[in-house]
C-alpha positions as a Markdown table, in Angstrom:
| # | Residue | x | y | z |
|---|---|---|---|---|
| 1 | Unk | 177.5 | -208.0 | 94.5 |
| 2 | Unk | 175.1 | -210.7 | 93.3 |
| 3 | Unk | 173.9 | -210.8 | 89.7 |
| 4 | Unk | 170.4 | -209.5 | 89.0 |
| 5 | Unk | 168.1 | -209.0 | 86.0 |
| 6 | Unk | 168.0 | -205.7 | 84.1 |
| 7 | Unk | 171.7 | -205.5 | 83.1 |
| 8 | Unk | 170.8 | -204.4 | 79.6 |
| 9 | Unk | 173.9 | -202.4 | 78.9 |
| 10 | Unk | 176.1 | -205.4 | 79.7 |
| 11 | Unk | 174.0 | -207.6 | 77.4 |
| 12 | Unk | 174.2 | -205.0 | 74.6 |
| 13 | Unk | 178.0 | -205.0 | 74.8 |
| 14 | Unk | 178.2 | -208.8 | 74.9 |
| 15 | Unk | 175.9 | -209.4 | 71.9 |
| 16 | Unk | 176.7 | -206.4 | 69.9 |
| 17 | Unk | 173.0 | -205.2 | 69.8 |
| 18 | Unk | 172.3 | -201.5 | 70.6 |
| 19 | Unk | 170.2 | -200.7 | 73.6 |
| 20 | Unk | 167.3 | -199.6 | 71.4 |
| 21 | Unk | 167.2 | -203.1 | 69.9 |
| 22 | Unk | 166.4 | -205.0 | 73.0 |
| 23 | Unk | 163.3 | -206.4 | 74.6 |
| 24 | Unk | 164.1 | -206.7 | 78.3 |
| 25 | Unk | 162.0 | -209.5 | 80.0 |
| 26 | Unk | 164.6 | -210.1 | 82.7 |
| 27 | Unk | 163.3 | -208.3 | 85.8 |
| 28 | Unk | 159.7 | -209.3 | 86.6 |
| 29 | Unk | 158.8 | -205.6 | 86.9 |
| 30 | Unk | 155.5 | -204.5 | 85.3 |
| 31 | Unk | 156.4 | -203.0 | 81.9 |
| 32 | Unk | 153.6 | -200.4 | 82.2 |
| 33 | Unk | 151.9 | -198.5 | 84.9 |
| 34 | Unk | 149.3 | -195.9 | 85.8 |
| 35 | Unk | 149.8 | -192.3 | 84.5 |
| 36 | Unk | 152.1 | -190.4 | 86.7 |
| 37 | Unk | 150.7 | -187.4 | 88.7 |
| 38 | Unk | 152.2 | -183.9 | 88.3 |
| 39 | Unk | 154.9 | -183.2 | 90.9 |
| 40 | Unk | 154.8 | -180.1 | 93.2 |
| 41 | Unk | 157.9 | -178.1 | 93.1 |
| 42 | Unk | 158.4 | -178.7 | 96.8 |
| 43 | Unk | 159.1 | -182.3 | 96.1 |
| 44 | Unk | 162.3 | -181.3 | 94.5 |
| 45 | Unk | 163.3 | -178.3 | 96.6 |
| 46 | Unk | 162.5 | -179.4 | 100.2 |
| 47 | Unk | 163.8 | -182.2 | 102.3 |
| 48 | Unk | 161.2 | -185.0 | 102.6 |
| 49 | Unk | 158.8 | -184.8 | 105.6 |
| 50 | Unk | 157.0 | -187.7 | 107.2 |
| 51 | Unk | 153.6 | -186.1 | 107.3 |
| 52 | Unk | 153.3 | -185.5 | 103.5 |
| 53 | Unk | 150.5 | -188.0 | 103.0 |
| 54 | Unk | 152.6 | -191.1 | 102.0 |
| 55 | Unk | 152.1 | -192.9 | 105.3 |
| 56 | Unk | 148.3 | -192.6 | 105.2 |
| 57 | Unk | 148.1 | -193.6 | 101.6 |
| 58 | Unk | 150.3 | -196.6 | 102.1 |
| 59 | Unk | 148.4 | -197.7 | 105.2 |
| 60 | Unk | 145.2 | -197.6 | 103.2 |
| 61 | Unk | 146.6 | -199.5 | 100.3 |
| 62 | Unk | 148.4 | -202.2 | 102.3 |
| 63 | Unk | 145.9 | -202.5 | 105.1 |
| 64 | Unk | 148.1 | -201.7 | 108.1 |
| 65 | Unk | 149.4 | -198.4 | 109.6 |
| 66 | Unk | 152.4 | -200.1 | 111.3 |
| 67 | Unk | 154.8 | -199.4 | 108.4 |
| 68 | Unk | 158.1 | -197.8 | 107.5 |
| 69 | Unk | 158.9 | -196.5 | 103.9 |
| 70 | Unk | 162.4 | -197.5 | 102.8 |
| 71 | Unk | 164.5 | -197.1 | 99.7 |
| 72 | Unk | 163.2 | -200.3 | 98.1 |
| 73 | Unk | 162.7 | -203.5 | 100.0 |
| 74 | Unk | 166.4 | -204.2 | 99.2 |
| 75 | Unk | 167.3 | -201.6 | 101.9 |
| 76 | Unk | 165.4 | -203.5 | 104.5 |
| 77 | Unk | 166.8 | -206.9 | 103.3 |
| 78 | Unk | 170.3 | -205.5 | 103.9 |
| 79 | Unk | 169.6 | -203.8 | 107.2 |
| 80 | Unk | 167.4 | -206.3 | 109.1 |
| 81 | Unk | 170.3 | -208.8 | 109.8 |
| 82 | Unk | 172.1 | -206.0 | 111.6 |
| 83 | Unk | 169.3 | -205.8 | 114.2 |
| 84 | Unk | 169.8 | -209.3 | 115.7 |
| 85 | Unk | 172.7 | -210.9 | 117.5 |
| 86 | Unk | 174.2 | -214.0 | 115.8 |
| 87 | Unk | 171.2 | -216.2 | 114.8 |
| 88 | Unk | 170.3 | -219.4 | 113.0 |
| 89 | Unk | 168.4 | -218.3 | 109.9 |
| 90 | Unk | 166.4 | -220.6 | 107.7 |
| 91 | Unk | 165.5 | -219.5 | 104.2 |
| 92 | Unk | 162.9 | -221.3 | 102.0 |
| 93 | Unk | 164.9 | -221.8 | 98.8 |
| 94 | Unk | 165.5 | -221.4 | 96.0 |
| 95 | Unk | 164.5 | -217.7 | 96.3 |
| 96 | Unk | 165.8 | -214.2 | 95.8 |
| 97 | Unk | 169.5 | -214.5 | 96.6 |
| 98 | Unk | 170.0 | -211.2 | 98.4 |
| 99 | Unk | 168.3 | -212.7 | 101.6 |
| 100 | Unk | 170.9 | -215.4 | 102.2 |
| 101 | Unk | 173.7 | -213.0 | 101.1 |
| 102 | Unk | 172.6 | -210.3 | 103.6 |
| 103 | Unk | 172.3 | -212.6 | 106.6 |
| 104 | Unk | 175.6 | -214.3 | 105.8 |
| 105 | Unk | 177.4 | -211.0 | 105.5 |
| 106 | Unk | 176.1 | -210.0 | 109.0 |
| 107 | Unk | 177.7 | -213.1 | 110.5 |
| 108 | Unk | 174.6 | -215.3 | 110.9 |
| 109 | Unk | 174.4 | -219.0 | 110.3 |
| 110 | Unk | 172.2 | -219.5 | 107.2 |
| 111 | Unk | 170.4 | -222.8 | 106.3 |
| 112 | Unk | 168.4 | -223.3 | 103.2 |
| 113 | Unk | 165.3 | -225.4 | 103.3 |
| 114 | Unk | 162.6 | -226.7 | 101.0 |
| 115 | Unk | 159.1 | -225.8 | 102.1 |
| 116 | Unk | 158.6 | -229.3 | 103.5 |
| 117 | Unk | 161.8 | -229.1 | 105.5 |
| 118 | Unk | 160.9 | -225.7 | 106.8 |
| 119 | Unk | 157.7 | -227.2 | 108.3 |
| 120 | Unk | 159.8 | -229.5 | 110.4 |
| 121 | Unk | 162.5 | -226.9 | 111.3 |
| 122 | Unk | 160.7 | -223.7 | 112.1 |
| 123 | Unk | 160.5 | -224.3 | 115.8 |
| 124 | Unk | 164.3 | -224.5 | 116.3 |
| 125 | Unk | 165.2 | -221.4 | 114.1 |
| 126 | Unk | 165.7 | -217.9 | 115.3 |
| 127 | Unk | 164.6 | -216.4 | 111.9 |
| 128 | Unk | 162.7 | -217.9 | 109.0 |
| 129 | Unk | 162.7 | -216.0 | 105.7 |
| 130 | Unk | 160.1 | -216.7 | 103.0 |
| 131 | Unk | 159.5 | -215.1 | 99.7 |
| 132 | Unk | 155.8 | -215.3 | 98.9 |
| 133 | Unk | 155.0 | -215.5 | 96.0 |
| 134 | Unk | 158.5 | -216.9 | 95.5 |
| 135 | Unk | 161.0 | -215.5 | 93.2 |
| 136 | Unk | 161.8 | -217.1 | 90.8 |
| 137 | Unk | 159.6 | -220.2 | 91.1 |
| 138 | Unk | 156.3 | -218.4 | 91.7 |
| 139 | Unk | 155.5 | -220.8 | 94.5 |
| 140 | Unk | 152.8 | -219.6 | 97.0 |
| 141 | Unk | 152.6 | -220.6 | 100.6 |
| 142 | Unk | 149.1 | -220.3 | 102.2 |
| 143 | Unk | 148.8 | -217.5 | 104.8 |
| 144 | Unk | 147.6 | -220.0 | 107.3 |
| 145 | Unk | 150.9 | -221.9 | 107.0 |
| 146 | Unk | 152.9 | -218.8 | 107.3 |
| 147 | Unk | 151.0 | -217.7 | 110.4 |
| 148 | Unk | 151.6 | -221.2 | 111.9 |
| 149 | Unk | 155.3 | -220.8 | 111.4 |
| 150 | Unk | 155.1 | -217.3 | 112.9 |
| 151 | Unk | 153.4 | -218.6 | 116.0 |
| 152 | Unk | 156.2 | -221.2 | 116.5 |
| 153 | Unk | 158.9 | -218.7 | 116.1 |
| 154 | Unk | 157.3 | -216.0 | 118.2 |
| 155 | Unk | 157.2 | -218.4 | 121.2 |
| 156 | Unk | 160.9 | -218.0 | 121.6 |
| 157 | Unk | 161.4 | -214.5 | 120.3 |
| 158 | Unk | 162.0 | -215.5 | 116.7 |
| 159 | Unk | 161.2 | -213.7 | 113.5 |
| 160 | Unk | 159.2 | -214.6 | 110.4 |
| 161 | Unk | 160.3 | -212.4 | 107.5 |
| 162 | Unk | 158.0 | -212.5 | 104.5 |
| 163 | Unk | 159.1 | -210.9 | 101.3 |
| 164 | Unk | 155.9 | -210.0 | 99.4 |
| 165 | Unk | 157.5 | -208.2 | 96.5 |
| 166 | Unk | 155.2 | -209.9 | 93.9 |
| 167 | Unk | 151.9 | -210.2 | 95.9 |
| 168 | Unk | 150.1 | -207.1 | 94.7 |
| 169 | Unk | 148.0 | -208.9 | 92.1 |
| 170 | Unk | 146.8 | -211.3 | 94.8 |
| 171 | Unk | 146.5 | -209.0 | 97.9 |
| 172 | Unk | 144.4 | -211.6 | 99.8 |
| 173 | Unk | 147.6 | -213.6 | 100.2 |
| 174 | Unk | 149.4 | -210.8 | 102.0 |
| 175 | Unk | 150.3 | -210.8 | 105.7 |
| 176 | Unk | 150.7 | -207.1 | 105.9 |
| 177 | Unk | 147.2 | -206.8 | 107.3 |
| 178 | Unk | 148.3 | -209.0 | 110.2 |
| 179 | Unk | 150.8 | -206.5 | 111.3 |
| 180 | Unk | 151.8 | -205.5 | 113.9 |
| 181 | Unk | 152.5 | -208.9 | 115.6 |
| 182 | Unk | 155.6 | -209.7 | 117.7 |
| 183 | Unk | 158.2 | -211.2 | 115.4 |
| 184 | Unk | 156.3 | -210.8 | 112.1 |
| 185 | Unk | 158.1 | -208.7 | 109.5 |
| 186 | Unk | 156.6 | -208.2 | 106.0 |
| 187 | Unk | 158.4 | -206.5 | 103.1 |
| 188 | Unk | 156.5 | -205.0 | 100.2 |
| 189 | Unk | 157.8 | -203.5 | 97.0 |
| 190 | Unk | 156.2 | -200.5 | 95.3 |
| 191 | Unk | 158.0 | -200.4 | 92.0 |
| 192 | Unk | 157.3 | -203.9 | 90.7 |
| 193 | Unk | 153.5 | -203.6 | 90.6 |
| 194 | Unk | 153.3 | -200.0 | 89.6 |
| 195 | Unk | 156.1 | -200.3 | 87.0 |
| 196 | Unk | 158.3 | -197.8 | 88.7 |
| 197 | Unk | 161.4 | -199.7 | 89.8 |
| 198 | Unk | 163.5 | -196.5 | 89.4 |
| 199 | Unk | 161.5 | -194.9 | 92.2 |
| 200 | Unk | 163.3 | -197.2 | 94.7 |
| 201 | Unk | 160.5 | -197.5 | 97.2 |
| 202 | Unk | 159.4 | -200.3 | 99.5 |
| 203 | Unk | 157.6 | -200.7 | 102.9 |
| 204 | Unk | 158.3 | -202.7 | 106.0 |
| 205 | Unk | 155.5 | -203.8 | 108.3 |
| 206 | Unk | 156.3 | -204.8 | 111.8 |
| 207 | Unk | 155.9 | -203.8 | 115.5 |
| 208 | Unk | 156.6 | -200.1 | 116.2 |
| 209 | Unk | 159.7 | -200.8 | 118.3 |
| 210 | Unk | 161.3 | -202.8 | 115.5 |
| 211 | Unk | 160.4 | -200.2 | 112.9 |
| 212 | Unk | 162.0 | -197.6 | 115.2 |
| 213 | Unk | 165.2 | -199.6 | 115.3 |
| 214 | Unk | 165.2 | -200.1 | 111.6 |
| 215 | Unk | 164.6 | -196.4 | 110.9 |
| 216 | Unk | 167.5 | -195.5 | 113.2 |
| 217 | Unk | 169.7 | -198.0 | 111.4 |
| 218 | Unk | 168.8 | -196.6 | 107.9 |
| 219 | Unk | 169.0 | -192.9 | 108.9 |
| 220 | Unk | 166.9 | -189.9 | 107.8 |
| 221 | Unk | 165.5 | -189.1 | 104.4 |
| 222 | Unk | 165.8 | -192.6 | 103.0 |
| 223 | Unk | 163.1 | -192.0 | 100.4 |
| 224 | Unk | 163.4 | -189.0 | 98.0 |
| 225 | Unk | 160.7 | -186.3 | 97.9 |
| 226 | Unk | 159.6 | -186.9 | 94.3 |
| 227 | Unk | 159.2 | -190.6 | 95.0 |
| 228 | Unk | 157.1 | -189.9 | 98.0 |
| 229 | Unk | 154.8 | -187.6 | 96.1 |
| 230 | Unk | 154.3 | -190.0 | 93.2 |
| 231 | Unk | 153.7 | -192.9 | 95.5 |
| 232 | Unk | 151.3 | -191.1 | 97.7 |
| 233 | Unk | 149.1 | -190.3 | 94.7 |
| 234 | Unk | 149.2 | -193.8 | 93.2 |
| 235 | Unk | 148.7 | -195.6 | 96.4 |
| 236 | Unk | 145.5 | -193.6 | 96.9 |
| 237 | Unk | 144.1 | -194.2 | 93.3 |
| 238 | Unk | 142.0 | -197.3 | 93.7 |
| 239 | Unk | 140.6 | -197.2 | 90.2 |
| 240 | Unk | 144.1 | -197.1 | 88.6 |
| 241 | Unk | 145.2 | -200.0 | 90.9 |
| 242 | Unk | 142.3 | -202.2 | 89.9 |
| 243 | Unk | 143.0 | -201.5 | 86.2 |
| 244 | Unk | 146.7 | -202.3 | 86.6 |
| 245 | Unk | 146.0 | -205.5 | 88.6 |
| 246 | Unk | 143.5 | -206.8 | 86.0 |
| 247 | Unk | 145.9 | -206.1 | 83.1 |
| 248 | Unk | 148.8 | -207.8 | 84.8 |
| 249 | Unk | 146.7 | -210.9 | 85.7 |
| 250 | Unk | 145.6 | -211.2 | 82.1 |
| 251 | Unk | 149.1 | -210.8 | 80.7 |
| 252 | Unk | 150.5 | -213.3 | 83.2 |
| 253 | Unk | 148.0 | -215.9 | 81.9 |
| 254 | Unk | 148.9 | -214.9 | 78.3 |
| 255 | Unk | 152.6 | -215.4 | 78.9 |
| 256 | Unk | 152.0 | -218.8 | 80.5 |
| 257 | Unk | 149.8 | -219.9 | 77.5 |
| 258 | Unk | 152.4 | -218.6 | 75.0 |
| 259 | Unk | 155.2 | -220.6 | 76.6 |
| 260 | Unk | 153.0 | -223.8 | 76.8 |
| 261 | Unk | 152.2 | -223.4 | 73.1 |
| 262 | Unk | 155.9 | -223.3 | 72.3 |
| 263 | Unk | 156.6 | -226.4 | 74.5 |
| 264 | Unk | 158.3 | -224.4 | 77.2 |
| 265 | Unk | 155.7 | -225.2 | 79.9 |
| 266 | Unk | 156.3 | -223.1 | 83.0 |
| 267 | Unk | 157.1 | -224.9 | 86.3 |
| 268 | Unk | 155.7 | -221.9 | 88.1 |
| 269 | Unk | 155.0 | -218.2 | 88.0 |
| 270 | Unk | 152.8 | -215.3 | 89.0 |
| 271 | Unk | 151.2 | -212.3 | 87.2 |
| 272 | Unk | 154.5 | -210.6 | 86.6 |
| 273 | Unk | 156.7 | -213.5 | 85.4 |
| 274 | Unk | 156.8 | -217.2 | 84.4 |
| 275 | Unk | 159.6 | -219.6 | 85.4 |
| 276 | Unk | 160.8 | -222.4 | 83.0 |
| 277 | Unk | 162.8 | -225.2 | 84.5 |
| 278 | Unk | 165.1 | -226.8 | 81.9 |
| 279 | Unk | 168.6 | -228.3 | 81.8 |
| 280 | Unk | 169.0 | -226.2 | 78.6 |
| 281 | Unk | 168.4 | -222.9 | 80.3 |
| 282 | Unk | 171.8 | -221.4 | 79.4 |
| 283 | Unk | 171.3 | -222.2 | 75.7 |
| 284 | Unk | 167.8 | -220.9 | 75.8 |
| 285 | Unk | 168.8 | -217.6 | 77.4 |
| 286 | Unk | 171.6 | -217.3 | 74.9 |
| 287 | Unk | 169.5 | -218.0 | 71.9 |
| 288 | Unk | 166.9 | -215.4 | 73.0 |
| 289 | Unk | 169.6 | -212.9 | 73.7 |
| 290 | Unk | 171.1 | -213.4 | 70.2 |
| 291 | Unk | 167.7 | -212.1 | 69.0 |
| 292 | Unk | 167.7 | -209.1 | 71.4 |
| 293 | Unk | 165.5 | -210.6 | 74.0 |
| 294 | Unk | 166.9 | -210.6 | 77.6 |
| 295 | Unk | 165.6 | -213.1 | 80.1 |
| 296 | Unk | 166.8 | -214.0 | 83.6 |
| 297 | Unk | 169.1 | -217.0 | 83.7 |
| 298 | Unk | 169.4 | -219.1 | 86.9 |
| 299 | Unk | 172.2 | -221.7 | 87.2 |
| 300 | Unk | 170.8 | -223.5 | 90.3 |
| 301 | Unk | 168.4 | -224.9 | 89.4 |
| 302 | Unk | 168.9 | -224.5 | 85.7 |
| 303 | Unk | 166.0 | -222.3 | 84.6 |
| 304 | Unk | 165.0 | -219.0 | 83.1 |
| 305 | Unk | 162.4 | -216.5 | 84.2 |
| 306 | Unk | 160.5 | -214.3 | 81.7 |
| 307 | Unk | 158.7 | -211.1 | 82.5 |
| 308 | Unk | 155.9 | -209.5 | 80.6 |
| 309 | Unk | 156.1 | -207.8 | 77.2 |
| 310 | Unk | 154.6 | -204.3 | 77.2 |
| 311 | Unk | 152.5 | -204.2 | 74.0 |
| 312 | Unk | 151.4 | -206.2 | 71.0 |
| 313 | Unk | 154.6 | -205.5 | 69.1 |
| 314 | Unk | 156.6 | -206.9 | 71.9 |
| 315 | Unk | 154.3 | -209.9 | 72.3 |
| 316 | Unk | 154.7 | -210.7 | 68.5 |
| 317 | Unk | 158.4 | -210.4 | 68.8 |
| 318 | Unk | 158.6 | -212.8 | 71.6 |
| 319 | Unk | 156.3 | -215.2 | 69.8 |
| 320 | Unk | 158.4 | -215.1 | 66.7 |
| 321 | Unk | 161.6 | -215.9 | 68.7 |
| 322 | Unk | 160.0 | -218.8 | 70.5 |
| 323 | Unk | 158.8 | -220.3 | 67.2 |
| 324 | Unk | 162.5 | -220.9 | 66.3 |
| 325 | Unk | 163.2 | -224.7 | 66.6 |
| 326 | Unk | 166.3 | -224.3 | 68.7 |
| 327 | Unk | 164.4 | -222.8 | 71.6 |
| 328 | Unk | 162.8 | -226.1 | 72.8 |
| 329 | Unk | 163.3 | -227.0 | 76.5 |
């Protein structure tokens, strides 16, 4: 399995700091969210049913009814490669490593491209995978460019797969509203924006036939009843969504400004994280971890990604750590 952020227990063992002593900025997940609605007892006692209100609420929030709930977008990332015969798959990189891993495991030929190279290569690929906004770089590709790639791929039955796990704060950049279109597949994450990663919920937007094949591949009851009930309520609460979006955008700007102030100018980012490119990334991550602050370290390219603190005390703690002279990029 690939390494991911959020492995707090492993960090606690390595650095000898108890779990309660950590500030975890390693995941890019919102550290706060709307108040949770009360759960009906039936969410726990009955098997999930598709007509429980989740599909309608999700269609309203994401702007398309052509969707399938899944157990986190990770479930779709792993299953989609099994729905195509052996293919030539291009991935705009660097990006979330599970995409290349899943396509390679399924026996496909995987090529990694910069954005510029992808512009030249899309026509000859069977599948093009793009993370937008990108993780970890925060790079955004304009919807018009994505749709141009999709048109080239669709001409010969190809797929454009767009992972929009971090797009909720800039919904105008989403292609979910363009679905269904032949060969266009959009993945959305619920937990990152709403601060509920443990709910394990995501959505896939695509043509009905493809969604049917994916549903058959994943099997019944992929999303638990309590998750469905919570998500249906939050996806319908527009006031709470607006408040969450504004707070995350403000805190994203605050994190960028804080890093700049401490001479760690981000090379990219979005509302939920900032990405610092530096050849001293390992030393930087280690120095922060020795102070009980966990960030996400990337080896290729050498960089760190920092998520958002949850409150003023956490912001002050991060600022104090960054003031230390050894933490310069």
